[in-house]
C-alpha positions, 0 to 999 in steps of 0.5 A: 602594634609591636606585640603580635599574635606570632610573638605571643605564640613564640613566648608561649612555646618558649615557656612550655618547652623551656628553651629557644631551641626546643621552642623552635623545634616545636614551631618548626622554625630556627632558633635564631628567628625566635631569638631575633623576634624576641630581641626586637620586641624587647628593644622596641618596648625597652623591657626584658622578658627572660632570665637566661641561664645557659640554654634555658630561658625562664620568663621574668615577672614582665614576661609572665604578665605578657604571656598570661594576658596574651594567652587569652588573646591567643585563645580568642584568635584561635576560636575566631578562626575556628568559628569562621571555618565552621560557618564556611565549611560545616566541617571543622578544620581541626577537632581537638579531643581530650581523653581522661587518662583512665581510658586507654587511647586505643579504644578511640582508634576504631572510631578514628578509622571510620572517621578518616574513611569519610574523607572530609579533611578535618584534622584530629588532635588527641590529648590526655587530661587528668581529673578536672583537667578534662572539664578545664580543657573545654572551659579554656578552649584546649579541647572541643570534645572530652571523653571520660570527664569525671564527676560533676560538670562545673558551672560554666556556660557553653558546655554540655555533657551526657553520662558515659558510665561509671568508672570503678578503680582498683586499689592495688599494691606491690606484693613487697609493699608493707601494706601487703601484710596488713589484713583487709580491709585497710583503714584510712588511719593505716593507709595515710601512713603510706605514700600514694602514687598520683597523677596531678590534675591538669587543670589550668584555670578550674579548681584541681580535683583529687581522688582517693588521696587522704589529707596529709598523705605523702605523694609521689607525682608521676606524669602518666598512667603507665608510670603510675602502674610501674611505680606501684609495681616497684613498691614506691607507693600505693594507689588506684588503677583502672581495670585495663591496667591493673588486671594484667599486673595482678594476673602476672603477680606484680600487683595484688588487689586489696580492700579498703575500709572506706572504698571510693564510690564508682565515679561517674564519667561523661562525654562533654563538648563545647556547645557553641556552633557544633560542627559536623565532625563534632556531631559525628563523634557525638553520634558514634560515641552514643552507640559505642560501649568501649568507653564504659569501663 
């Protein structure tokens, strides 16, 4: 077979990182090795997979088709390896934990410290996801466990969840923002006139979700929660922030909290996990998270 899993990993890395050089760095290989592997495949299949513009490489239609289908194979192969390892050893070789971006990752560190003290050798990979991206991470196999998954669990098999608590976000704006002079409560008709600072849902396959965004409202999309808070402090837009991030900015006078005429209800947040062949590491975290109160706000 001309198309190998290694070649699919190379295509995936180039697509995610935008160039052969960046992909080679991510894969801990030299760029020439990647270029040679892709060139060999293109020659054997008599197909070009990339549009090359200087150092940047973008998949063409043929390359995109190969990668989109190939990612299903990569996930299947990864799941097969992990299943074999779980059966053989009980402890997973790697546990992937996704955290919703409204939760500071530092809250997980005490659990990680206790976990490492056990000395079993399971590698931990932490990733941030946004809104429906937490559920999507389980559905597509990017994560084995998610913390803070908001809203209802999608109708997908192989997943289980339990309620962690309810998350209440604060609507906060810069003192220099035009809405700062508007009397509480602020109606949606006025709110819609002002730009919202948002973090895009990270879903890849499931339907993306939004919170607190009004239809027709202008948006500034930022990459993470820290950038969102900074953009609101700068007066570039309005939006909701978690308490742990909003409270220090409000105390310092860089943000002010305002009331909305139609405030959002507290959002249920869940711990969710892939329920097939639960390994010992996942079981350990599920048990510890049941005891912890650090993730409930």
